[in-house]
PDB file as gemmi writes it, atoms N, CA and C in Angstrom:
CRYST1    1.000    1.000    1.000  90.00  90.00  90.00 P 1                      
ATOM      1  N   UNK A   1      36.240  83.414-106.343  1.00  0.00           N  
ATOM      2  CA  UNK A   1      36.853  83.100-105.112  1.00  0.00           C  
ATOM      3  C   UNK A   1      35.787  82.759-104.018  1.00  0.00           C  
ATOM      4  N   UNK A   2      35.946  81.683-103.324  1.00  0.00           N  
ATOM      5  CA  UNK A   2      34.986  81.210-102.370  1.00  0.00           C  
ATOM      6  C   UNK A   2      35.607  81.620-100.899  1.00  0.00           C  
ATOM      7  N   UNK A   3      34.743  81.816-100.033  1.00  0.00           N  
ATOM      8  CA  UNK A   3      35.111  82.139 -98.734  1.00  0.00           C  
ATOM      9  C   UNK A   3      35.256  80.836 -97.941  1.00  0.00           C  
ATOM     10  N   UNK A   4      36.195  80.911 -97.003  1.00  0.00           N  
ATOM     11  CA  UNK A   4      36.393  79.720 -96.143  1.00  0.00           C  
ATOM     12  C   UNK A   4      35.153  79.586 -95.132  1.00  0.00           C  
ATOM     13  N   UNK A   5      35.016  78.377 -94.671  1.00  0.00           N  
ATOM     14  CA  UNK A   5      33.846  78.149 -93.699  1.00  0.00           C  
ATOM     15  C   UNK A   5      33.969  79.077 -92.519  1.00  0.00           C  
ATOM     16  N   UNK A   6      35.188  79.339 -92.048  1.00  0.00           N  
ATOM     17  CA  UNK A   6      35.445  80.201 -90.865  1.00  0.00           C  
ATOM     18  C   UNK A   6      35.012  81.631 -91.335  1.00  0.00           C  
ATOM     19  N   UNK A   7      35.316  82.085 -92.474  1.00  0.00           N  
ATOM     20  CA  UNK A   7      34.967  83.478 -92.906  1.00  0.00           C  
ATOM     21  C   UNK A   7      33.487  83.566 -93.089  1.00  0.00           C  
ATOM     22  N   UNK A   8      32.790  82.552 -93.632  1.00  0.00           N  
ATOM     23  CA  UNK A   8      31.308  82.601 -93.810  1.00  0.00           C  
ATOM     24  C   UNK A   8      30.698  82.692 -92.406  1.00  0.00           C  
ATOM     25  N   UNK A   9      31.135  81.848 -91.459  1.00  0.00           N  
ATOM     26  CA  UNK A   9      30.589  81.871 -90.113  1.00  0.00           C  
ATOM     27  C   UNK A   9      30.717  83.199 -89.459  1.00  0.00           C  
ATOM     28  N   UNK A  10      31.947  83.784 -89.615  1.00  0.00           N  
ATOM     29  CA  UNK A  10      32.266  85.075 -89.059  1.00  0.00           C  
ATOM     30  C   UNK A  10      31.341  86.233 -89.729  1.00  0.00           C  
ATOM     31  N   UNK A  11      31.149  86.074 -90.976  1.00  0.00           N  
ATOM     32  CA  UNK A  11      30.397  87.125 -91.734  1.00  0.00           C  
ATOM     33  C   UNK A  11      28.897  86.907 -91.269  1.00  0.00           C  
ATOM     34  N   UNK A  12      28.461  85.713 -91.047  1.00  0.00           N  
ATOM     35  CA  UNK A  12      27.035  85.493 -90.609  1.00  0.00           C  
ATOM     36  C   UNK A  12      26.844  86.098 -89.209  1.00  0.00           C  
ATOM     37  N   UNK A  13      27.850  85.803 -88.407  1.00  0.00           N  
ATOM     38  CA  UNK A  13      27.787  86.346 -86.989  1.00  0.00           C  
ATOM     39  C   UNK A  13      27.741  87.779 -86.886  1.00  0.00           C  
ATOM     40  N   UNK A  14      28.535  88.399 -87.870  1.00  0.00           N  
ATOM     41  CA  UNK A  14      28.467  89.941 -87.967  1.00  0.00           C  
ATOM     42  C   UNK A  14      27.096  90.410 -88.376  1.00  0.00           C  
ATOM     43  N   UNK A  15      26.509  89.723 -89.346  1.00  0.00           N  
ATOM     44  CA  UNK A  15      25.248  90.153 -89.933  1.00  0.00           C  
ATOM     45  C   UNK A  15      24.187  90.027 -88.780  1.00  0.00           C  
ATOM     46  N   UNK A  16      24.258  88.915 -88.075  1.00  0.00           N  
ATOM     47  CA  UNK A  16      23.301  88.779 -86.973  1.00  0.00           C  
ATOM     48  C   UNK A  16      23.439  89.765 -85.895  1.00  0.00           C  
ATOM     49  N   UNK A  17      24.688  90.115 -85.614  1.00  0.00           N  
ATOM     50  CA  UNK A  17      24.942  91.124 -84.513  1.00  0.00           C  
ATOM     51  C   UNK A  17      24.500  92.468 -84.964  1.00  0.00           C  
ATOM     52  N   UNK A  18      24.712  92.792 -86.224  1.00  0.00           N  
ATOM     53  CA  UNK A  18      24.241  94.093 -86.828  1.00  0.00           C  
ATOM     54  C   UNK A  18      22.689  94.161 -86.828  1.00  0.00           C  
ATOM     55  N   UNK A  19      22.014  93.044 -87.107  1.00  0.00           N  
ATOM     56  CA  UNK A  19      20.536  93.064 -87.145  1.00  0.00           C  
ATOM     57  C   UNK A  19      20.027  93.247 -85.667  1.00  0.00           C  
ATOM     58  N   UNK A  20      20.648  92.568 -84.740  1.00  0.00           N  
ATOM     59  CA  UNK A  20      20.253  92.691 -83.321  1.00  0.00           C  
ATOM     60  C   UNK A  20      20.519  94.187 -82.916  1.00  0.00           C  
ATOM     61  N   UNK A  21      21.591  94.766 -83.216  1.00  0.00           N  
ATOM     62  CA  UNK A  21      21.846  96.140 -82.773  1.00  0.00           C  
ATOM     63  C   UNK A  21      20.896  97.134 -83.451  1.00  0.00           C  
ATOM     64  N   UNK A  22      20.448  96.873 -84.720  1.00  0.00           N  
ATOM     65  CA  UNK A  22      19.487  97.636 -85.350  1.00  0.00           C  
ATOM     66  C   UNK A  22      18.143  97.500 -84.729  1.00  0.00           C  
ATOM     67  N   UNK A  23      17.822  96.343 -84.267  1.00  0.00           N  
ATOM     68  CA  UNK A  23      16.557  96.008 -83.578  1.00  0.00           C  
ATOM     69  C   UNK A  23      16.481  96.785 -82.286  1.00  0.00           C  
ATOM     70  N   UNK A  24      17.622  96.886 -81.533  1.00  0.00           N  
ATOM     71  CA  UNK A  24      17.640  97.599 -80.263  1.00  0.00           C  
ATOM     72  C   UNK A  24      17.380  99.034 -80.565  1.00  0.00           C  
ATOM     73  N   UNK A  25      18.050  99.649 -81.557  1.00  0.00           N  
ATOM     74  CA  UNK A  25      17.801 101.046 -81.859  1.00  0.00           C  
ATOM     75  C   UNK A  25      16.396 101.272 -82.283  1.00  0.00           C  
ATOM     76  N   UNK A  26      15.777 100.418 -83.105  1.00  0.00           N  
ATOM     77  CA  UNK A  26      14.405 100.564 -83.475  1.00  0.00           C  
ATOM     78  C   UNK A  26      13.440 100.495 -82.264  1.00  0.00           C  
ATOM     79  N   UNK A  27      13.762  99.623 -81.283  1.00  0.00           N  
ATOM     80  CA  UNK A  27      12.975  99.553 -80.052  1.00  0.00           C  
ATOM     81  C   UNK A  27      13.002 100.862 -79.295  1.00  0.00           C  
ATOM     82  N   UNK A  28      14.222 101.516 -79.225  1.00  0.00           N  
ATOM     83  CA  UNK A  28      14.417 102.742 -78.635  1.00  0.00           C  
ATOM     84  C   UNK A  28      13.629 103.809 -79.413  1.00  0.00           C  
ATOM     85  N   UNK A  29      13.563 103.795 -80.731  1.00  0.00           N  
ATOM     86  CA  UNK A  29      12.786 104.690 -81.473  1.00  0.00           C  
ATOM     87  C   UNK A  29      11.280 104.529 -81.284  1.00  0.00           C  
ATOM     88  N   UNK A  30      10.900 103.183 -81.187  1.00  0.00           N  
ATOM     89  CA  UNK A  30       9.523 102.932 -80.940  1.00  0.00           C  
ATOM     90  C   UNK A  30       8.980 103.489 -79.585  1.00  0.00           C  
ATOM     91  N   UNK A  31       9.921 103.409 -78.544  1.00  0.00           N  
ATOM     92  CA  UNK A  31       9.530 104.000 -77.298  1.00  0.00           C  
ATOM     93  C   UNK A  31       9.389 105.545 -77.319  1.00  0.00           C  
ATOM     94  N   UNK A  32      10.266 106.093 -78.069  1.00  0.00           N  
ATOM     95  CA  UNK A  32      10.151 107.607 -78.240  1.00  0.00           C  
ATOM     96  C   UNK A  32       8.895 108.017 -78.935  1.00  0.00           C  
ATOM     97  N   UNK A  33       8.633 107.256 -79.940  1.00  0.00           N  
ATOM     98  CA  UNK A  33       7.382 107.553 -80.722  1.00  0.00           C  
ATOM     99  C   UNK A  33       6.089 107.317 -79.904  1.00  0.00           C  
ATOM    100  N   UNK A  34       6.149 106.267 -79.136  1.00  0.00           N  
ATOM    101  CA  UNK A  34       4.986 106.010 -78.254  1.00  0.00           C  
ATOM    102  C   UNK A  34       4.810 107.070 -77.206  1.00  0.00           C  
ATOM    103  N   UNK A  35       5.909 107.567 -76.602  1.00  0.00           N  
ATOM    104  CA  UNK A  35       5.778 108.591 -75.609  1.00  0.00           C  
ATOM    105  C   UNK A  35       5.311 109.960 -76.342  1.00  0.00           C  
ATOM    106  N   UNK A  36       5.771 110.175 -77.530  1.00  0.00           N  
ATOM    107  CA  UNK A  36       5.276 111.451 -78.228  1.00  0.00           C  
ATOM    108  C   UNK A  36       3.769 111.280 -78.538  1.00  0.00           C  
ATOM    109  N   UNK A  37       3.374 110.066 -78.968  1.00  0.00           N  
ATOM    110  CA  UNK A  37       1.985 109.726 -79.290  1.00  0.00           C  
ATOM    111  C   UNK A  37       1.138 110.013 -78.125  1.00  0.00           C  
ATOM    112  N   UNK A  38       1.480 109.494 -76.887  1.00  0.00           N  
ATOM    113  CA  UNK A  38       0.648 109.797 -75.724  1.00  0.00           C  
ATOM    114  C   UNK A  38       0.567 111.249 -75.427  1.00  0.00           C  
ATOM    115  N   UNK A  39       1.694 111.937 -75.523  1.00  0.00           N  
ATOM    116  CA  UNK A  39       1.647 113.438 -75.245  1.00  0.00           C  
ATOM    117  C   UNK A  39       0.696 114.119 -76.251  1.00  0.00           C  
ATOM    118  N   UNK A  40       0.931 113.776 -77.473  1.00  0.00           N  
ATOM    119  CA  UNK A  40       0.110 114.476 -78.504  1.00  0.00           C  
ATOM    120  C   UNK A  40      -1.370 114.022 -78.454  1.00  0.00           C  
ATOM    121  N   UNK A  41      -1.640 112.832 -78.048  1.00  0.00           N  
ATOM    122  CA  UNK A  41      -3.134 112.489 -77.791  1.00  0.00           C  
ATOM    123  C   UNK A  41      -3.698 113.307 -76.717  1.00  0.00           C  
ATOM    124  N   UNK A  42      -2.957 113.499 -75.674  1.00  0.00           N  
ATOM    125  CA  UNK A  42      -3.394 114.364 -74.558  1.00  0.00           C  
ATOM    126  C   UNK A  42      -3.663 115.758 -75.011  1.00  0.00           C  
ATOM    127  N   UNK A  43      -2.877 116.310 -75.940  1.00  0.00           N  
ATOM    128  CA  UNK A  43      -3.024 117.613 -76.488  1.00  0.00           C  
ATOM    129  C   UNK A  43      -3.926 117.672 -77.691  1.00  0.00           C  
ATOM    130  N   UNK A  44      -4.674 116.570 -78.024  1.00  0.00           N  
ATOM    131  CA  UNK A  44      -5.540 116.568 -79.141  1.00  0.00           C  
ATOM    132  C   UNK A  44      -5.071 116.801 -80.487  1.00  0.00           C  
ATOM    133  N   UNK A  45      -3.830 116.424 -80.738  1.00  0.00           N  
ATOM    134  CA  UNK A  45      -3.255 116.516 -82.097  1.00  0.00           C  
ATOM    135  C   UNK A  45      -3.390 115.316 -82.912  1.00  0.00           C  
ATOM    136  N   UNK A  46      -4.652 115.098 -83.417  1.00  0.00           N  
ATOM    137  CA  UNK A  46      -5.041 113.880 -83.954  1.00  0.00           C  
ATOM    138  C   UNK A  46      -4.263 113.543 -85.311  1.00  0.00           C  
ATOM    139  N   UNK A  47      -4.141 114.597 -86.185  1.00  0.00           N  
ATOM    140  CA  UNK A  47      -3.416 114.365 -87.455  1.00  0.00           C  
ATOM    141  C   UNK A  47      -2.002 113.787 -87.227  1.00  0.00           C  
ATOM    142  N   UNK A  48      -1.326 114.380 -86.339  1.00  0.00           N  
ATOM    143  CA  UNK A  48       0.064 114.060 -85.976  1.00  0.00           C  
ATOM    144  C   UNK A  48       0.147 112.593 -85.407  1.00  0.00           C  
ATOM    145  N   UNK A  49      -0.852 112.316 -84.484  1.00  0.00           N  
ATOM    146  CA  UNK A  49      -0.969 111.102 -83.931  1.00  0.00           C  
ATOM    147  C   UNK A  49      -1.216 109.996 -84.906  1.00  0.00           C  
ATOM    148  N   UNK A  50      -2.085 110.303 -85.867  1.00  0.00           N  
ATOM    149  CA  UNK A  50      -2.329 109.269 -86.926  1.00  0.00           C  
ATOM    150  C   UNK A  50      -1.060 108.973 -87.763  1.00  0.00           C  
ATOM    151  N   UNK A  51      -0.194 110.036 -88.040  1.00  0.00           N  
ATOM    152  CA  UNK A  51       0.962 109.823 -88.747  1.00  0.00           C  
ATOM    153  C   UNK A  51       2.003 109.000 -87.957  1.00  0.00           C  
ATOM    154  N   UNK A  52       2.072 109.347 -86.563  1.00  0.00           N  
ATOM    155  CA  UNK A  52       2.953 108.598 -85.624  1.00  0.00           C  
ATOM    156  C   UNK A  52       2.525 107.093 -85.631  1.00  0.00           C  
ATOM    157  N   UNK A  53       1.278 106.879 -85.599  1.00  0.00           N  
ATOM    158  CA  UNK A  53       0.835 105.474 -85.466  1.00  0.00           C  
ATOM    159  C   UNK A  53       1.238 104.667 -86.701  1.00  0.00           C  
ATOM    160  N   UNK A  54       1.219 105.319 -87.869  1.00  0.00           N  
ATOM    161  CA  UNK A  54       1.633 104.624 -89.140  1.00  0.00           C  
ATOM    162  C   UNK A  54       3.122 104.390 -89.077  1.00  0.00           C  
ATOM    163  N   UNK A  55       3.961 105.341 -88.667  1.00  0.00           N  
ATOM    164  CA  UNK A  55       5.396 105.187 -88.459  1.00  0.00           C  
ATOM    165  C   UNK A  55       5.606 104.118 -87.554  1.00  0.00           C  
ATOM    166  N   UNK A  56       4.983 104.218 -86.385  1.00  0.00           N  
ATOM    167  CA  UNK A  56       5.166 103.165 -85.311  1.00  0.00           C  
ATOM    168  C   UNK A  56       4.992 101.781 -85.870  1.00  0.00           C  
ATOM    169  N   UNK A  57       3.892 101.610 -86.475  1.00  0.00           N  
ATOM    170  CA  UNK A  57       3.592 100.190 -87.071  1.00  0.00           C  
ATOM    171  C   UNK A  57       4.601  99.722 -88.055  1.00  0.00           C  
ATOM    172  N   UNK A  58       5.097 100.579 -88.930  1.00  0.00           N  
ATOM    173  CA  UNK A  58       6.096 100.262 -89.851  1.00  0.00           C  
ATOM    174  C   UNK A  58       7.398  99.916 -89.132  1.00  0.00           C  
ATOM    175  N   UNK A  59       7.788 100.699 -88.185  1.00  0.00           N  
ATOM    176  CA  UNK A  59       9.066 100.357 -87.376  1.00  0.00           C  
ATOM    177  C   UNK A  59       8.893  99.158 -86.602  1.00  0.00           C  
ATOM    178  N   UNK A  60       7.731  98.924 -86.047  1.00  0.00           N  
ATOM    179  CA  UNK A  60       7.475  97.666 -85.264  1.00  0.00           C  
ATOM    180  C   UNK A  60       7.548  96.464 -86.151  1.00  0.00           C  
ATOM    181  N   UNK A  61       6.997  96.483 -87.374  1.00  0.00           N  
ATOM    182  CA  UNK A  61       7.079  95.370 -88.274  1.00  0.00           C  
ATOM    183  C   UNK A  61       8.608  95.099 -88.719  1.00  0.00           C  
ATOM    184  N   UNK A  62       9.293  96.181 -88.970  1.00  0.00           N  
ATOM    185  CA  UNK A  62      10.742  95.977 -89.272  1.00  0.00           C  
ATOM    186  C   UNK A  62      11.509  95.406 -88.095  1.00  0.00           C  
ATOM    187  N   UNK A  63      11.268  95.928 -86.966  1.00  0.00           N  
ATOM    188  CA  UNK A  63      11.876  95.392 -85.680  1.00  0.00           C  
ATOM    189  C   UNK A  63      11.584  93.989 -85.512  1.00  0.00           C  
ATOM    190  N   UNK A  64      10.352  93.502 -85.634  1.00  0.00           N  
ATOM    191  CA  UNK A  64       9.992  92.098 -85.451  1.00  0.00           C  
ATOM    192  C   UNK A  64      10.707  91.246 -86.510  1.00  0.00           C  
ATOM    193  N   UNK A  65      10.833  91.749 -87.695  1.00  0.00           N  
ATOM    194  CA  UNK A  65      11.644  91.058 -88.750  1.00  0.00           C  
ATOM    195  C   UNK A  65      13.034  90.857 -88.326  1.00  0.00           C  
ATOM    196  N   UNK A  66      13.613  91.865 -87.911  1.00  0.00           N  
ATOM    197  CA  UNK A  66      15.058  91.846 -87.419  1.00  0.00           C  
ATOM    198  C   UNK A  66      15.305  90.942 -86.332  1.00  0.00           C  
ATOM    199  N   UNK A  67      14.343  90.927 -85.364  1.00  0.00           N  
ATOM    200  CA  UNK A  67      14.406  90.077 -84.178  1.00  0.00           C  
ATOM    201  C   UNK A  67      14.011  88.559 -84.444  1.00  0.00           C  
ATOM    202  N   UNK A  68      13.424  88.348 -85.520  1.00  0.00           N  
ATOM    203  CA  UNK A  68      12.949  86.847 -85.887  1.00  0.00           C  
ATOM    204  C   UNK A  68      14.145  86.028 -86.041  1.00  0.00           C  
ATOM    205  N   UNK A  69      14.339  85.044 -85.212  1.00  0.00           N  
ATOM    206  CA  UNK A  69      15.444  84.139 -85.313  1.00  0.00           C  
ATOM    207  C   UNK A  69      15.227  83.127 -86.458  1.00  0.00           C  
ATOM    208  N   UNK A  70      14.044  83.014 -87.133  1.00  0.00           N  
ATOM    209  CA  UNK A  70      13.738  82.160 -88.184  1.00  0.00           C  
ATOM    210  C   UNK A  70      14.108  82.806 -89.549  1.00  0.00           C  
ATOM    211  N   UNK A  71      14.183  84.220 -89.489  1.00  0.00           N  
ATOM    212  CA  UNK A  71      14.576  84.944 -90.706  1.00  0.00           C  
ATOM    213  C   UNK A  71      15.964  84.769 -91.023  1.00  0.00           C  
ATOM    214  N   UNK A  72      16.206  84.329 -92.287  1.00  0.00           N  
ATOM    215  CA  UNK A  72      17.579  84.169 -92.777  1.00  0.00           C  
ATOM    216  C   UNK A  72      18.203  85.487 -93.288  1.00  0.00           C  
ATOM    217  N   UNK A  73      19.212  85.910 -92.486  1.00  0.00           N  
ATOM    218  CA  UNK A  73      19.791  87.190 -92.951  1.00  0.00           C  
ATOM    219  C   UNK A  73      20.576  87.140 -94.201  1.00  0.00           C  
ATOM    220  N   UNK A  74      20.880  85.987 -94.699  1.00  0.00           N  
ATOM    221  CA  UNK A  74      21.677  85.862 -95.950  1.00  0.00           C  
ATOM    222  C   UNK A  74      20.833  85.927 -97.122  1.00  0.00           C  
ATOM    223  N   UNK A  75      19.510  85.920 -97.123  1.00  0.00           N  
ATOM    224  CA  UNK A  75      18.682  86.074 -98.319  1.00  0.00           C  
ATOM    225  C   UNK A  75      18.383  87.391 -98.692  1.00  0.00           C  
TER     226      UNK A  75                                                      
END                                                                             
């Protein structure tokens, strides 16, 4: 069974909206991690700061992928 053109467009728009919503939430998470990182750096918690930096970079990469208009969400 093939989907109608209208249904495919609707599905694609839903995917794009979901990706954008996910990117917004990840940006919020990045801001929280960045704030925690600053506070922990001030308190000299180097091991935790290192872990947070790794998590931050992974989330940042995922967020950039979600926000990339060239990325095809159907693949």
